[in-house]
N, C-alpha and C positions, 0 to 999 in steps of 0.2 A: 086835312085828311092824311093819315099815315101812308107811307109807301106801300104800294101793292106788290107783294112778293109772290111771284107765280109758284104754285105748288111744285112744279117740276124742278125748281131750283133747290128744293128743301129735301134732305135725305136724313133719315135717322141712321146713325152708325151703330147703335146698339139698342137693345130692348130693355134697358134699365129705366128706372123711374126718376122723376124730379124729386129733389130733397128739400127738406125744411132747413134752408141755409140762408145766410145773410145777403147774398148777392147772386146775380147772373154773371157768368163769365163768357166773354168773347175772346177766344184765342186767335188773335190776328197774326197771320203769317204770310200769306200770299197777297191778299188784298190790302196793301199798305197805304190806305187812304180813308178819308172821311166823307167824300162826295160819291154819289152813285155806287154805294157799297151795300148790296143786298144783305150781306152777312151782318153788317153793322146795324142796318135798319131793322132787320128781323130780331136781332139781340135786344135792341131798345124796345121793340114791341112786346117781346116776351117778358122783359123786365117790367114793363109797365103793367102787363097782365097780372104779374105775380106781386105787384106792388113792392118791387125791390129795386135797388140801384144796380147799374151796370158797371162792371169792372172789365177793362180791356187790358190784355197782357200780350207781351211779345218776348219770344225766347231768342237771345242773341248769342251765337256761338262764334268761337274764333276760327273754326275749321270747317265752315260751310263747304260742301263739295265743290272743288275746283274754283273757288272764289279767291280773289286777291284784293289788294288795297283799292284797285280801281272800282271793283264791284261794291266793296264795303263803303267807300266814301259816298257813292251815289245813294246807296240804301240808307245810310245814316242821315243824310240830308232829308230823305223822306220821313224818317222817324221823328225828326225834329218837327216837321210840319204836322204830323199826326198828333203829337203832344199838344201843340198849340191849338189845333182845331177841336180836339176832343175836350180840352179844358173849357173852351168857349161854349161847349154843349153840356157842361156840368158832368163830364165823364172823366173818371181817373184812368190814366194810362200808366202802366207799370212795365218797365223793361228789366228783365232779369237775365244775368249771364248764365248760360248753360245750354244743354241740348234742348231744342225747342219742345219736343214732347214731354220731357222732364219738367220744363218750366210750366207748361200747360197743366200737367198733373199736380204740381205743387199748389197752384192756385185753385185747381179743381176740388181740392179736399174740403174747401168751405163754400163751394158753389152749389146753388140750387139746380142749375142747369148749365151745360157747356155747349157753346156754339163755336164752330170753326169755319173758315173759308176752305175752298177747294184747291187741291194741288194735283197736278197731272203726272209729274215725273215720279219715278219709283220710290225715291226716298220720301217725297212729300206724301204719298199714299201710305208708305210704311209708318210714318210718324202719326198720321191720323188714325190708322188702325191700332197702333199702340195706345193712344189716348182713349179710344173707344173701348178697348179691352180692359185697361187698368183703372179707368175712372170708376167711381162708385155711383155715378149719376148718369142721367141721359146725356148723350152727346149727339148733336145735330150738325150736319154739314150743309152750308149754303153756297151755291155756285154763283159767282159774281164777276168773273174775269172773262166771260164770253158773252156774246149777245144772246145766243140761244144755248141752253144747257146741252152739253155734248151728247148725252144719251137721248135727249129729246129729238135731236137731229137724226141720229142713226144708232143702230145697235151693233154696228160692225165697222171695220176699217173700210173707209171709202178710198178707192183707188185713183181718183182724179177729181179735179175741180168740177168737171162736167157731171159727175155722179152725185156730188154733194150739193151742187148749186140749187137744183130745183127743190131739194129737201129743205134747204135753208130758206129759200124765198117763200115757200108755202107757209111757214111759221113766222116769218120776220115781223109782220105787223103786230103779232101778239106779244113780242118780246122787246121790240125796239120802242120802248116807252120811258118816259122820265121817271127817275127814282127820287121821289120827294122825301126830304128829311122828316123824321119822326120827332115830335117833341118829347124831350126827356122829362118824365114826371117825378123822378126821385134821383136827386143828385148823389154821385158817388165820391165827390171831391173830399168829403170829410171821413171817408173810410180809413181806418188805422191799418193800412196795408201799403207796403212799399216794394219797389224793386231794388236792385243794387247797382243800377246803371242810370246815369242822367243823360237823356238823349238831346238835351237842348243845345249842346255845343259839339257838333259832328266832328270838327277837326281835332278837338281835344280828346274826344272819345276814341277816334281812330288811332291816335298815338298810344293809347293805352292797350288796345287790343293786340293780341299776338297773332297777327295775320300775315300771310304771304305778301311781302312788299316788292316782289320782283317786277310788278307793273304799277306805275304810279297813277294816282287819280287823274281823270280827264280834266284838262283845262278848258275844254269846249262845252261840256255839259254839266249842269247842276241838277241834282236829283230833287224829288219832292213834288207834291201836288201843286204847289204854287208855281214852280218852274214849268210843270207840265201844262198847266192852264195858260201860262204866258206863251209857250211854244205853240199850243194849239191856236190861240188867237192870232199869232203872227202868220201861221201857216194859212189860215182861212182868209185873212186880210190880204196877204201879199202873194200867195203861191197857188192856192186852190183854183183860181180862175184860169190857169194855164197848165193845170196838173197833167192832163192826158198827153200833152206834148212834152212838157219839161221834165216829167218824172224820169225818163230814161237818159236825159242829157247830163253826164257827170259834172260838167262845168256850170250848170244852170242853178244848182242848189234848190231844185224844185221838190224835193222830198219833204215829208212832214216831220221827220226825226222823232216820231211818237214811239217807236219800238222800244227804246230803253225804259220809257215810262210805263209802257204796257207790261214789260217783263217784270218789273217790281211792283206792279199793282198801283202805281202812283196816279194813274188815271184809268177810267173805265172805257172800254171800247164803245159802250152805249153812249156815253157823254160825247165822245168824238163823233160817232156816227150821226147822232142827232144834230150836232153843230154843223157838220158837213151837209147832211141832207137838207137842212132848213136854210142854208145860205143861198137864197135864190138869185143873189147878185152874180153868182158863179154859174157858168153854163152847166146844164145837166150832164153833158158828156163828161165833164171833168169830175163832178160829184160822183157819178156812177163809177168812173174808173177807180176813184179812191175807195169807195164803199166795197167794190169787188175785192180789193186787196185786203182791206181791214176786216171784212166779215167772211167772205167766201174762202179766200186763200189762208187767212190766219186760222179760221176755225177748221179748215181741212188739216192744217198742221197739228192742231190740238187733237183732232180725231185720231191722227196717226199715232201720236205719243200715248194717248189714252188706251187705245186698243192694241198696240203693238209693243210688247214688253221689251223687245230688243231694239228700241227705237234709235239707240246710239251705236248700233252695230252694223257692220258691213253685211252680216248674214240676213238682215231684215230687208235688204234691197229686193226688188222684184226679180223673179227667176230669169226673165228675159235679159235683164240688165247684167246680172251676174254671169250669165252664159256668154253674152257679147263681150264683156271685159276679159273673161277667162280665155276666150278664143284668141284674143290679141295680147295676152299677157307677156309674150316673149318678143313683141314688136320692138324694134329699135326706137329709143327715145332720141328726139333731136337734141335735147339738152337734158342733163341730169343734175339736180341740185340737192344738197344735203338739207336737212331740216334747219340747221343753223343758218345756211345761206338764205333760205326762204325767210326765215324769221327776221333776218337782218336786211331784207330786201336787196340782196346782192345777186340779181339776175341781169340778163342783158335786155330785158323787156321793161322799157321805161314806164309803160302804162301799168303793168303789173306792180312794179316797184312803188308807183304812186299810190295805188290802192292799198298795198301792204302798209305803207307809211301812214296813210290816213287812219288805218285801223290801229296800229300800234301807238300812234300819237294821241288820237282822240277817242278811241273806243267805238268808232262808228265807221261805216263804209257805205258809199253810195250803192243803192239797191242793184243797179245794173252791173256795177263793178264787182259786187259779191259774186255774181254768177261767173264772170270772166276769171276772177281771182281763183275760184275753185276749179274751173275747167283747166287752167294752166297747171295747177298743182297735180292734177290727174296726169297731164301730159309729161310733166317733168320728174315724176317719181318712179322708182324702180318697178312698181306694179300697182294695181288698183287698190289692193287692200292697204298697202303702205300709204298710198295717196289719201285714202279715206281717213286713216288714223291721223295723218298730218293735218288735214283740213279741219278735223274735229278738234285736235289739240289747239291750233291756232285760233279757231273760232271761239272756243271756251275760255281761252286765256286772255284774249285782248278785247273782244266785243263786250260792251256793257250789257247787251242783251244776249250774250252767249248763254248756253245752258238753259235755253228757253225752248218750248215746243216748236215755235216758228223757226228757230235757229237750227234745231235738229233736223227738221224737215227740209230746210234750205240746203243743209249739207248733203243730205241724202238725195235731194233733187239733182245735184250735180252729177250723181252716179246713177240717175234713172228713175228715182222715186217720183210718183205723180206725173210722169212723163210717158212718152211712147217711143218705140223704135224709129230712128231716122235713117233713111237710106240715101245713097248706097253706103255700105260699111266703109269706115275709114281705119287707117292704122291707129293703134292704141285705143281708140274710142269704140271701134266696132260700130254699132248702131246707136250708141249714146250720143245725145245732142252735142255738137261741136261748136266752139267759138274761137275766133282768132283775132290778132291785133289789127289785121287789115280791115276786118268788119268793123271794129271799133272806130278806126280812123275815118272810114268811109261814112259812117253815120253821125259821128260826134266831133266836137272840137276838143280833141284829146290833149292838144298842146296847152290849152287853157286849163284843163283839169290838172295836168302835171305841174303847171306854174302855180296854181292855187295850193296844191299840196306842199309844194317846196317852201311856201311861205308860212306853213303851220309851225308853231313852236314845238 
């Protein structure tokens, strides 16, 4: 049986017709994987219906917004896996250098139908609109990087997890289902079509690209769906059974580390959720805690970016938060650091320095430390607007999963998004949630965390 693609995942982007052309085109951009990929399975099904082969293309640019060598290395490792796995399914994969929508339009000239995956950030939406407007054939978008399609959950920006949670749970059973692979009836491997980039050697390819090399690739994380599957298996076998307790302990290493793979579409949230849900050897409390973060919290972030055009702007913060921060704008700061000092982890706070070094060295930071890290930037910056800009800059530059809806929401959360006022008001923070080093030390083994970070290459 072919994969069942729920109709709510499928959206026509234009009103044009299918054409009498030699192949169906899947323009892969966000969902960089071959497993649990609704857009890919839908593309295969439509190609089978039309008795045509399926061509998959990817547009690779040197100057993807705010990306550097760290992000590119991780992504290119994923493209290598896509090439291997599509070939095993008799599907040709072509990677072409250029602006992604221009690459899609290049191959769309000879396509009977164009299918693309979904993107939530403004440039991703703009690219898809361009392809839909300029292509001479029908363009269809298929949503595959959420458990439940974003507009199926809600038609507006949801203000907190408590408002979106019941909406998600009402529909969860309908969408949290296995995505079975569809048999390819017409191979495209013999199509006389080529890209101009070979994705099979990521290291060699990275050397050729003219990318920002200010941040080196991570030595801790390897990209791609093979590495993602390995990390998921390790998490479930070794960490899921104590997740509810260990997830907040920085020295315990209890997080799943799935966020970089989710950002690049190297793994589906559905595949993760099903594996976690069905692992009955782990206590239900631990499975539920993880699923809350993976589904409710993550899809709240995607709701935010989808419905709020200024998702990366201080202006998008809740009015109560901006008012609270403005009232304390002139409060004296206990310490003030320049952006350079923060970037180089040159503060008097050993815990913050360790978190910053974990990020700059590996491209990842423990989830709880991300919150503390951001709160201290607010405390140490000249004002809240400058602090927001610094937090976003460091987030986007160093995290592998920076520039992601979840990351944008996490940054904004530091300044009040998806939160509530906390009283009584404090200096600098007002009624914004406050965190300090004493709280970290009281709850966690922070010396062990600092020692672990100091051992990182």
